[in-house]
Short mmCIF file of the C-alpha atoms (twelve columns), coordinates in Angstrom:
data_MODEL
# 
_entry.id   MODEL 
# 
loop_
_atom_site.group_PDB 
_atom_site.id 
_atom_site.type_symbol 
_atom_site.label_atom_id 
_atom_site.label_alt_id 
_atom_site.label_comp_id 
_atom_site.label_asym_id 
_atom_site.label_seq_id 
_atom_site.Cartn_x 
_atom_site.Cartn_y 
_atom_site.Cartn_z 
_atom_site.pdbx_PDB_model_num 
ATOM 1   C CA . MET A 1   -85.798  -159.912 -102.440 1 
ATOM 2   C CA . ARG A 2   -83.105  -158.126 -104.539 1 
ATOM 3   C CA . GLU A 3   -81.093  -160.437 -106.818 1 
ATOM 4   C CA . PRO A 4   -78.034  -160.611 -104.517 1 
ATOM 5   C CA . GLU A 5   -80.263  -161.573 -101.596 1 
ATOM 6   C CA . VAL A 6   -81.999  -164.367 -103.688 1 
ATOM 7   C CA . LEU A 7   -78.491  -165.713 -104.631 1 
ATOM 8   C CA . ALA A 8   -77.365  -165.538 -101.002 1 
ATOM 9   C CA . ARG A 9   -80.562  -167.469 -99.793  1 
ATOM 10  C CA . PHE A 10  -80.086  -170.113 -102.531 1 
ATOM 11  C CA . ARG A 11  -76.543  -170.621 -101.391 1 
ATOM 12  C CA . GLN A 12  -77.654  -170.876 -97.947  1 
ATOM 13  C CA . ASP A 13  -80.340  -173.443 -98.836  1 
ATOM 14  C CA . ARG A 14  -77.713  -175.502 -100.773 1 
ATOM 15  C CA . ASP A 15  -75.289  -175.565 -97.907  1 
ATOM 16  C CA . LEU A 16  -77.982  -176.430 -95.480  1 
ATOM 17  C CA . LEU A 17  -79.338  -179.171 -97.590  1 
ATOM 18  C CA . ARG A 18  -75.907  -180.816 -97.973  1 
ATOM 19  C CA . ALA A 19  -75.214  -180.575 -94.319  1 
ATOM 20  C CA . SER A 20  -78.575  -181.837 -93.319  1 
ATOM 21  C CA . VAL A 21  -78.540  -184.882 -95.600  1 
ATOM 22  C CA . ARG A 22  -75.166  -186.007 -94.529  1 
ATOM 23  C CA . GLU A 23  -76.254  -185.759 -90.966  1 
ATOM 24  C CA . ALA A 24  -79.473  -187.674 -91.683  1 
ATOM 25  C CA . GLY A 25  -77.315  -190.509 -93.435  1 
ATOM 26  C CA . LEU A 26  -75.149  -190.825 -90.369  1 
ATOM 27  C CA . ARG A 27  -78.380  -190.966 -88.100  1 
ATOM 28  C CA . ALA A 28  -79.757  -193.666 -90.350  1 
ATOM 29  C CA . LEU A 29  -76.566  -195.680 -89.961  1 
ATOM 30  C CA . ASP A 30  -77.050  -195.735 -86.162  1 
ATOM 31  C CA . TYR A 31  -79.919  -198.226 -86.951  1 
ATOM 32  C CA . PHE A 32  -78.564  -199.992 -89.997  1 
ATOM 33  C CA . GLY A 33  -77.778  -203.586 -89.528  1 
ATOM 34  C CA . LYS A 34  -78.959  -203.601 -85.973  1 
ATOM 35  C CA . SER A 35  -82.527  -205.097 -86.518  1 
ATOM 36  C CA . PRO A 36  -84.384  -201.826 -86.201  1 
ATOM 37  C CA . LYS A 37  -88.030  -202.028 -85.180  1 
ATOM 38  C CA . HIS A 38  -90.284  -201.876 -88.213  1 
ATOM 39  C CA . TRP A 39  -93.894  -202.439 -89.238  1 
ATOM 40  C CA . ILE A 40  -96.268  -202.165 -92.078  1 
ATOM 41  C CA . LYS A 41  -98.177  -198.940 -92.808  1 
ATOM 42  C CA . ASP A 42  -101.797 -198.672 -93.928  1 
ATOM 43  C CA . ASP A 43  -100.598 -198.397 -97.564  1 
ATOM 44  C CA . LYS A 44  -98.889  -201.793 -97.248  1 
ATOM 45  C CA . THR A 45  -95.379  -200.384 -97.408  1 
ATOM 46  C CA . PRO A 46  -92.687  -200.974 -94.651  1 
ATOM 47  C CA . ILE A 47  -91.580  -198.300 -92.146  1 
ATOM 48  C CA . SER A 48  -88.898  -198.544 -89.525  1 
ATOM 49  C CA . GLU A 49  -87.918  -196.479 -86.424  1 
ATOM 50  C CA . ALA A 50  -85.004  -195.208 -88.483  1 
ATOM 51  C CA . ASP A 51  -87.401  -193.621 -91.074  1 
ATOM 52  C CA . LEU A 52  -89.125  -191.671 -88.312  1 
ATOM 53  C CA . ALA A 53  -85.797  -190.588 -86.597  1 
ATOM 54  C CA . VAL A 54  -84.387  -189.428 -89.975  1 
ATOM 55  C CA . ASN A 55  -87.603  -187.622 -90.828  1 
ATOM 56  C CA . ASP A 56  -87.506  -185.671 -87.464  1 
ATOM 57  C CA . LEU A 57  -84.043  -184.655 -87.911  1 
ATOM 58  C CA . LEU A 58  -84.501  -183.328 -91.456  1 
ATOM 59  C CA . GLN A 59  -87.629  -181.525 -90.562  1 
ATOM 60  C CA . ASP A 60  -86.036  -179.859 -87.692  1 
ATOM 61  C CA . ARG A 61  -82.838  -178.923 -89.741  1 
ATOM 62  C CA . LEU A 62  -84.706  -177.775 -92.809  1 
ATOM 63  C CA . THR A 63  -87.780  -176.012 -91.417  1 
ATOM 64  C CA . GLY A 64  -86.332  -174.503 -88.456  1 
ATOM 65  C CA . GLN A 65  -85.477  -170.803 -87.822  1 
ATOM 66  C CA . GLY A 66  -88.539  -169.543 -89.492  1 
ATOM 67  C CA . CYS A 67  -88.052  -171.163 -92.977  1 
ATOM 68  C CA . PRO A 68  -90.831  -170.140 -95.322  1 
ATOM 69  C CA . TYR A 69  -90.905  -173.142 -97.397  1 
ATOM 70  C CA . GLY A 70  -93.382  -175.936 -97.351  1 
ATOM 71  C CA . TRP A 71  -92.732  -179.562 -96.296  1 
ATOM 72  C CA . LEU A 72  -93.750  -182.853 -98.078  1 
ATOM 73  C CA . SER A 73  -92.417  -186.081 -96.710  1 
ATOM 74  C CA . GLU A 74  -93.235  -189.743 -96.914  1 
ATOM 75  C CA . GLU A 75  -93.330  -190.013 -93.078  1 
ATOM 76  C CA . THR A 76  -95.344  -186.765 -92.323  1 
ATOM 77  C CA . ALA A 77  -99.119  -186.264 -92.733  1 
ATOM 78  C CA . ASP A 78  -99.519  -184.130 -95.833  1 
ATOM 79  C CA . ASN A 79  -100.466 -180.490 -95.296  1 
ATOM 80  C CA . GLU A 80  -102.293 -178.684 -98.037  1 
ATOM 81  C CA . GLN A 81  -100.641 -175.505 -97.076  1 
ATOM 82  C CA . ARG A 82  -97.655  -176.478 -99.196  1 
ATOM 83  C CA . LEU A 83  -99.875  -175.958 -102.342 1 
ATOM 84  C CA . GLY A 84  -99.901  -172.171 -101.692 1 
ATOM 85  C CA . LEU A 85  -96.175  -171.916 -101.398 1 
ATOM 86  C CA . GLU A 86  -93.730  -171.581 -104.252 1 
ATOM 87  C CA . LYS A 87  -90.895  -173.566 -102.601 1 
ATOM 88  C CA . VAL A 88  -91.335  -176.944 -100.822 1 
ATOM 89  C CA . TRP A 89  -88.841  -179.335 -99.385  1 
ATOM 90  C CA . VAL A 90  -89.671  -182.879 -100.742 1 
ATOM 91  C CA . VAL A 91  -88.202  -185.566 -98.462  1 
ATOM 92  C CA . ASP A 92  -87.791  -189.349 -98.430  1 
ATOM 93  C CA . PRO A 93  -86.107  -189.985 -95.114  1 
ATOM 94  C CA . ILE A 94  -85.090  -193.527 -96.302  1 
ATOM 95  C CA . ASP A 95  -85.900  -194.435 -99.880  1 
ATOM 96  C CA . GLY A 96  -85.524  -198.236 -100.123 1 
ATOM 97  C CA . THR A 97  -86.814  -199.092 -96.650  1 
ATOM 98  C CA . ARG A 98  -87.038  -202.755 -97.486  1 
ATOM 99  C CA . SER A 99  -83.319  -202.871 -98.318  1 
ATOM 100 C CA . PHE A 100 -82.591  -200.962 -95.156  1 
ATOM 101 C CA . ILE A 101 -84.502  -203.464 -92.973  1 
ATOM 102 C CA . LYS A 102 -82.843  -206.390 -94.716  1 
ATOM 103 C CA . GLY A 103 -79.509  -204.877 -94.220  1 
ATOM 104 C CA . THR A 104 -78.592  -204.460 -97.890  1 
ATOM 105 C CA . PRO A 105 -76.855  -201.264 -98.972  1 
ATOM 106 C CA . HIS A 106 -79.242  -200.035 -101.588 1 
ATOM 107 C CA . TRP A 107 -81.098  -197.257 -99.869  1 
ATOM 108 C CA . THR A 108 -80.738  -193.463 -99.685  1 
ATOM 109 C CA . VAL A 109 -81.687  -190.304 -97.881  1 
ATOM 110 C CA . SER A 110 -83.320  -188.197 -100.689 1 
ATOM 111 C CA . VAL A 111 -84.238  -184.474 -100.389 1 
ATOM 112 C CA . ALA A 112 -85.122  -181.875 -103.056 1 
ATOM 113 C CA . LEU A 113 -86.173  -178.168 -102.887 1 
ATOM 114 C CA . VAL A 114 -88.987  -177.867 -105.444 1 
ATOM 115 C CA . ASP A 115 -89.747  -174.369 -106.796 1 
ATOM 116 C CA . ARG A 116 -93.039  -173.931 -108.673 1 
ATOM 117 C CA . GLY A 117 -93.192  -177.601 -109.415 1 
ATOM 118 C CA . ARG A 118 -89.604  -178.129 -110.436 1 
ATOM 119 C CA . PRO A 119 -86.667  -179.403 -108.274 1 
ATOM 120 C CA . VAL A 120 -83.854  -176.685 -108.142 1 
ATOM 121 C CA . LEU A 121 -81.644  -178.191 -105.440 1 
ATOM 122 C CA . ALA A 122 -81.051  -181.887 -104.710 1 
ATOM 123 C CA . ALA A 123 -79.161  -184.336 -102.528 1 
ATOM 124 C CA . VAL A 124 -79.263  -188.145 -102.681 1 
ATOM 125 C CA . PHE A 125 -76.977  -189.847 -100.064 1 
ATOM 126 C CA . ASN A 126 -76.187  -193.551 -99.800  1 
ATOM 127 C CA . PRO A 127 -74.174  -193.565 -96.549  1 
ATOM 128 C CA . VAL A 128 -73.288  -197.240 -96.677  1 
ATOM 129 C CA . LYS A 129 -71.475  -196.852 -99.994  1 
ATOM 130 C CA . ASP A 130 -70.454  -193.326 -99.128  1 
ATOM 131 C CA . GLU A 131 -72.063  -191.905 -102.350 1 
ATOM 132 C CA . PHE A 132 -73.330  -188.469 -102.101 1 
ATOM 133 C CA . PHE A 133 -75.254  -187.207 -105.263 1 
ATOM 134 C CA . GLU A 134 -76.156  -183.670 -105.540 1 
ATOM 135 C CA . ALA A 135 -77.375  -181.182 -108.165 1 
ATOM 136 C CA . VAL A 136 -78.114  -177.531 -108.631 1 
ATOM 137 C CA . ARG A 137 -80.408  -176.568 -111.470 1 
ATOM 138 C CA . GLY A 138 -78.139  -175.069 -114.261 1 
ATOM 139 C CA . ASP A 139 -74.897  -176.118 -112.534 1 
ATOM 140 C CA . GLY A 140 -74.518  -179.815 -113.194 1 
ATOM 141 C CA . ALA A 141 -74.709  -183.064 -111.143 1 
ATOM 142 C CA . ARG A 142 -72.020  -184.458 -109.053 1 
ATOM 143 C CA . LEU A 143 -71.101  -187.588 -107.133 1 
ATOM 144 C CA . ASN A 144 -68.686  -186.948 -104.233 1 
ATOM 145 C CA . GLY A 145 -67.809  -183.645 -105.878 1 
ATOM 146 C CA . ASP A 146 -67.006  -184.961 -109.316 1 
ATOM 147 C CA . VAL A 147 -69.176  -184.130 -112.321 1 
ATOM 148 C CA . VAL A 148 -71.329  -187.000 -113.642 1 
ATOM 149 C CA . THR A 149 -72.930  -187.583 -116.899 1 
ATOM 150 C CA . VAL A 150 -75.512  -190.148 -118.220 1 
ATOM 151 C CA . SER A 151 -74.306  -192.795 -120.655 1 
ATOM 152 C CA . ASP A 152 -74.406  -191.961 -124.531 1 
ATOM 153 C CA . ARG A 153 -76.002  -195.359 -125.381 1 
ATOM 154 C CA . ALA A 154 -78.687  -195.056 -128.101 1 
ATOM 155 C CA . HIS A 155 -80.045  -198.551 -128.641 1 
ATOM 156 C CA . VAL A 156 -82.340  -200.544 -126.237 1 
ATOM 157 C CA . GLU A 157 -81.016  -203.939 -127.201 1 
ATOM 158 C CA . GLY A 158 -78.163  -204.761 -124.884 1 
ATOM 159 C CA . CYS A 159 -78.632  -201.788 -122.729 1 
ATOM 160 C CA . GLU A 160 -78.167  -202.021 -118.983 1 
ATOM 161 C CA . MET A 161 -81.409  -201.292 -117.190 1 
ATOM 162 C CA . VAL A 162 -81.806  -200.834 -113.380 1 
ATOM 163 C CA . ALA A 163 -85.344  -201.894 -112.644 1 
ATOM 164 C CA . ASN A 164 -87.579  -204.655 -111.345 1 
ATOM 165 C CA . SER A 165 -87.445  -207.501 -113.933 1 
ATOM 166 C CA . GLY A 166 -91.231  -208.057 -113.627 1 
ATOM 167 C CA . ALA A 167 -91.837  -204.664 -115.316 1 
ATOM 168 C CA . PHE A 168 -90.997  -206.179 -118.589 1 
ATOM 169 C CA . ASN A 169 -93.602  -208.982 -118.488 1 
ATOM 170 C CA . GLY A 170 -94.774  -209.361 -122.098 1 
ATOM 171 C CA . GLU A 171 -98.483  -209.244 -121.295 1 
ATOM 172 C CA . ARG A 172 -98.089  -205.416 -120.390 1 
ATOM 173 C CA . TRP A 173 -96.576  -204.511 -123.700 1 
ATOM 174 C CA . GLY A 174 -97.806  -204.111 -127.231 1 
ATOM 175 C CA . MET A 175 -94.294  -205.223 -128.601 1 
ATOM 176 C CA . PRO A 176 -91.705  -207.526 -127.004 1 
ATOM 177 C CA . TRP A 177 -88.659  -206.114 -125.342 1 
ATOM 178 C CA . PRO A 178 -85.284  -206.944 -126.784 1 
ATOM 179 C CA . GLU A 179 -82.549  -208.490 -124.649 1 
ATOM 180 C CA . MET A 180 -81.325  -206.380 -121.906 1 
ATOM 181 C CA . LYS A 181 -79.171  -206.750 -118.663 1 
ATOM 182 C CA . VAL A 182 -81.627  -205.940 -115.863 1 
ATOM 183 C CA . THR A 183 -80.354  -205.254 -112.377 1 
ATOM 184 C CA . SER A 184 -82.754  -204.563 -109.456 1 
ATOM 185 C CA . ARG A 185 -82.369  -201.858 -106.776 1 
ATOM 186 C CA . ASN A 186 -85.029  -201.207 -104.188 1 
ATOM 187 C CA . SER A 187 -84.537  -197.482 -103.873 1 
ATOM 188 C CA . MET A 188 -86.100  -195.565 -106.816 1 
ATOM 189 C CA . ALA A 189 -83.847  -192.425 -106.119 1 
ATOM 190 C CA . TYR A 190 -80.839  -194.579 -106.064 1 
ATOM 191 C CA . ARG A 191 -81.803  -196.127 -109.481 1 
ATOM 192 C CA . LEU A 192 -82.198  -192.666 -110.920 1 
ATOM 193 C CA . CYS A 193 -78.776  -191.651 -109.533 1 
ATOM 194 C CA . LEU A 194 -77.145  -194.647 -110.881 1 
ATOM 195 C CA . VAL A 195 -78.495  -193.655 -114.325 1 
ATOM 196 C CA . ALA A 196 -77.138  -190.111 -113.813 1 
ATOM 197 C CA . SER A 197 -73.661  -191.368 -113.025 1 
ATOM 198 C CA . GLY A 198 -73.610  -193.634 -116.154 1 
ATOM 199 C CA . THR A 199 -73.326  -196.724 -114.031 1 
ATOM 200 C CA . TYR A 200 -76.600  -197.927 -115.774 1 
ATOM 201 C CA . ASP A 201 -78.180  -196.714 -119.010 1 
ATOM 202 C CA . ALA A 202 -81.713  -196.426 -117.935 1 
ATOM 203 C CA . THR A 203 -84.369  -197.069 -115.454 1 
ATOM 204 C CA . LEU A 204 -88.143  -197.692 -115.748 1 
ATOM 205 C CA . ALA A 205 -90.920  -198.155 -113.248 1 
ATOM 206 C CA . ILE A 206 -94.509  -199.037 -113.964 1 
ATOM 207 C CA . SER A 207 -95.714  -198.882 -110.461 1 
ATOM 208 C CA . ARG A 208 -96.887  -195.844 -108.770 1 
ATOM 209 C CA . LYS A 209 -94.288  -193.437 -107.464 1 
ATOM 210 C CA . HIS A 210 -94.556  -190.336 -105.236 1 
ATOM 211 C CA . ASP A 211 -92.903  -186.967 -105.240 1 
ATOM 212 C CA . TRP A 212 -90.419  -187.992 -102.482 1 
ATOM 213 C CA . ASP A 213 -89.318  -190.994 -104.636 1 
ATOM 214 C CA . LEU A 214 -88.434  -188.945 -107.669 1 
ATOM 215 C CA . ALA A 215 -87.905  -185.208 -107.118 1 
ATOM 216 C CA . ALA A 216 -84.305  -185.032 -105.865 1 
ATOM 217 C CA . ALA A 217 -82.919  -187.772 -108.233 1 
ATOM 218 C CA . HIS A 218 -85.007  -186.314 -111.097 1 
ATOM 219 C CA . LEU A 219 -82.827  -183.139 -110.869 1 
ATOM 220 C CA . VAL A 220 -79.646  -185.227 -110.662 1 
ATOM 221 C CA . VAL A 221 -80.454  -187.178 -113.804 1 
ATOM 222 C CA . GLU A 222 -81.388  -183.799 -115.691 1 
ATOM 223 C CA . GLU A 223 -78.354  -182.080 -114.655 1 
ATOM 224 C CA . ALA A 224 -76.247  -185.075 -115.713 1 
ATOM 225 C CA . GLY A 225 -77.736  -184.578 -119.204 1 
ATOM 226 C CA . GLY A 226 -80.633  -187.172 -119.040 1 
ATOM 227 C CA . HIS A 227 -84.351  -187.022 -119.424 1 
ATOM 228 C CA . VAL A 228 -86.885  -188.148 -116.869 1 
ATOM 229 C CA . THR A 229 -90.545  -188.389 -117.889 1 
ATOM 230 C CA . LEU A 230 -93.711  -190.557 -117.518 1 
ATOM 231 C CA . HIS A 231 -93.558  -193.797 -119.627 1 
ATOM 232 C CA . ASP A 232 -95.377  -191.959 -122.401 1 
ATOM 233 C CA . GLY A 233 -93.052  -188.893 -122.411 1 
ATOM 234 C CA . GLY A 234 -95.232  -186.718 -120.271 1 
ATOM 235 C CA . PRO A 235 -93.717  -184.281 -117.881 1 
ATOM 236 C CA . ILE A 236 -93.521  -185.011 -114.178 1 
ATOM 237 C CA . VAL A 237 -94.548  -181.900 -112.115 1 
ATOM 238 C CA . TYR A 238 -94.148  -181.646 -108.352 1 
ATOM 239 C CA . ASN A 239 -96.034  -180.256 -105.450 1 
ATOM 240 C CA . GLN A 240 -99.407  -180.907 -106.865 1 
ATOM 241 C CA . PRO A 241 -102.521 -181.700 -104.927 1 
ATOM 242 C CA . ASN A 242 -101.969 -185.427 -105.723 1 
ATOM 243 C CA . PRO A 243 -98.230  -186.158 -105.356 1 
ATOM 244 C CA . ARG A 244 -98.372  -189.500 -106.990 1 
ATOM 245 C CA . HIS A 245 -97.084  -190.428 -110.537 1 
ATOM 246 C CA . SER A 246 -98.196  -193.610 -112.459 1 
ATOM 247 C CA . THR A 247 -94.716  -194.428 -114.004 1 
ATOM 248 C CA . VAL A 248 -91.239  -193.072 -114.558 1 
ATOM 249 C CA . LEU A 249 -88.661  -193.374 -117.384 1 
ATOM 250 C CA . ALA A 250 -85.139  -192.014 -117.350 1 
ATOM 251 C CA . ALA A 251 -82.229  -192.297 -119.646 1 
ATOM 252 C CA . GLY A 252 -79.861  -190.311 -121.815 1 
ATOM 253 C CA . PRO A 253 -81.408  -188.417 -124.569 1 
ATOM 254 C CA . ALA A 254 -80.853  -190.864 -127.448 1 
ATOM 255 C CA . LEU A 255 -81.783  -193.982 -125.399 1 
ATOM 256 C CA . HIS A 256 -84.780  -192.161 -123.891 1 
ATOM 257 C CA . LYS A 257 -86.094  -191.546 -127.422 1 
ATOM 258 C CA . ALA A 258 -85.538  -195.169 -128.411 1 
ATOM 259 C CA . LEU A 259 -87.147  -196.461 -125.187 1 
ATOM 260 C CA . LEU A 260 -90.326  -194.249 -125.720 1 
ATOM 261 C CA . LYS A 261 -91.151  -196.222 -128.892 1 
ATOM 262 C CA . GLN A 262 -91.252  -199.240 -126.653 1 
ATOM 263 C CA . THR A 263 -92.936  -197.779 -123.528 1 
ATOM 264 C CA . GLN A 264 -95.787  -196.097 -125.354 1 
ATOM 265 C CA . THR A 265 -96.968  -199.492 -126.054 1 
ATOM 266 C CA . TYR A 266 -97.679  -200.070 -122.301 1 
ATOM 267 C CA . ARG A 267 -101.075 -201.441 -121.392 1 
ATOM 268 C CA . ALA A 268 -101.896 -200.588 -117.829 1 
ATOM 269 C CA . PRO A 269 -103.535 -203.549 -115.951 1 
# 
């Protein structure tokens, strides 16, 4: 394609993503708080009828009309055909299904367009709280249309961390953690977006995450001025044969640097 055609297609993808994720959030709300049917998958994680309904809606909207992009979703069997494509939609229909089933508002619809391993478009929507996070690579991150930036905190002690408190168990670390305020949120994508907006200073997860948990919110954090890496500072690359990642660390630049001194002492069980 010529450059004007590429830009036009990019704008079309952005607009389609926005509209599709908003519609998906409303579809999810049709089930929320109404005791949706749910069960446990083979990997021991929960799924509800709402996850499947939202997945079907997004796949129909985003891959219809001859879309040439690949598809990777938590609720769709993986297809290796995606590996031969430059662009792939990476989708978590409901990130935070446990919260969704319990009727708590800490879940999101999370979708990214990944281009050669990097997210370039992202939308993360919490419809219960009416929080729509979005980002375009090179054009900043926004919450409900307003530009957001990560916090400028530089010190670990006293920081506000959104994470599972068990992650800081002393047995896992070569040095003790300083005192922090730790708040739990089930959705990894939501945690990352709360860091992007400056609501919290950082997030850390030492349990396995997948592309669909991270890709969209990863871009939101980066475009808000933050860093997202593995716990040892290594890069997170998407649309690989194995879409799993061992850990994730996100914060503003100064705090991320300070946190790395701590997280590099991690001893995996």
